[in-house]
VOGU-3710 file (C-alpha; in Angstrom, 3 decimals, decimal comma):
1> mqitsilaiy> 105,606/72,837/72,170  106,943/74,919/69,302  108,073/78,513/69,787  105,365/79,762/67,427  102,713/78,059/69,546  104,201/79,545/72,697  104,194/83,018/71,153  100,622/82,719/69,864  99,285/81,507/73,216  101,177/84,233/75,086
11> ilfwvisafi> 99,718/86,892/72,773  96,227/85,554/73,456  96,874/85,744/77,198  98,237/89,276/76,778  95,217/90,556/74,853  92,809/89,064/77,387  94,883/90,550/80,217  94,890/93,978/78,557  91,102/93,982/78,330  90,899/92,935/81,986
21> mlpigikthd> 93,288/95,727/83,043  91,742/98,546/80,982  89,068/99,691/83,459  91,202/99,351/86,597  92,054/102,737/88,093  90,189/104,769/85,480  88,117/107,727/86,664  85,765/109,998/84,755  85,929/113,783/84,741  82,971/113,921/87,145
31> eigetkikgq> 84,763/111,648/89,642  87,919/113,763/89,551  86,063/117,065/89,471  87,427/118,338/86,159  85,327/120,210/83,632  84,253/118,362/80,515  84,671/119,553/76,957  81,443/120,258/75,089  80,234/117,082/73,402  82,366/114,797/75,547
41> adsapanfrp> 80,848/111,523/76,685  80,045/111,243/80,385  82,008/107,995/80,571  85,192/109,322/78,918  88,271/108,637/81,061  90,139/111,591/82,510  93,287/109,786/83,627  93,956/107,077/81,014  97,601/105,925/81,147  98,338/103,308/78,468
51> kivivratil> 101,868/102,560/79,715  100,520/101,364/83,058  97,922/99,215/81,290  100,668/97,658/79,165  102,861/96,907/82,199  99,984/95,437/84,202  98,795/93,363/81,228  102,317/92,036/80,652  102,688/90,995/84,292  99,269/89,309/84,391
61> asllfalfya> 99,810/87,583/81,031  103,212/86,312/82,140  101,763/84,830/85,321  98,848/83,234/83,507  101,082/81,857/80,768  103,494/80,456/83,361  100,604/78,599/84,992  99,396/77,384/81,589  102,853/76,160/80,575  103,455/74,484/83,939
71> nytfgwitte> 100,141/72,669/83,578  101,085/71,680/80,016  104,464/70,367/81,205  103,436/68,611/84,408  99,882/67,611/83,462  98,135/68,795/86,625  94,734/69,152/84,917  94,038/66,974/81,891  90,933/65,909/80,021  90,914/62,719/82,069
81> tiawep> 90,706/64,622/85,371  87,644/66,634/84,311  84,311/64,881/84,933  82,365/65,123/81,671  79,354/63,161/82,872  76,279/65,082/84,122
//
């Protein structure tokens, strides 16, 4: 596998992981008990921390990519092992 393919696949895993990690640990102003600014959406996060999302997404993407690459290298699951017949 070429390095450009590895990088592209890792970036895809990272973006998916970031979207998975975004809502984890987020609380609204009502849940925390803070006052809202006039015109603020009820669902607006009060404690959004992008650095933590980035770290969590990087860890999850690294684990998922490691599993993907190990499967690519060792061939644990291939198209032959998946039953395509109904």
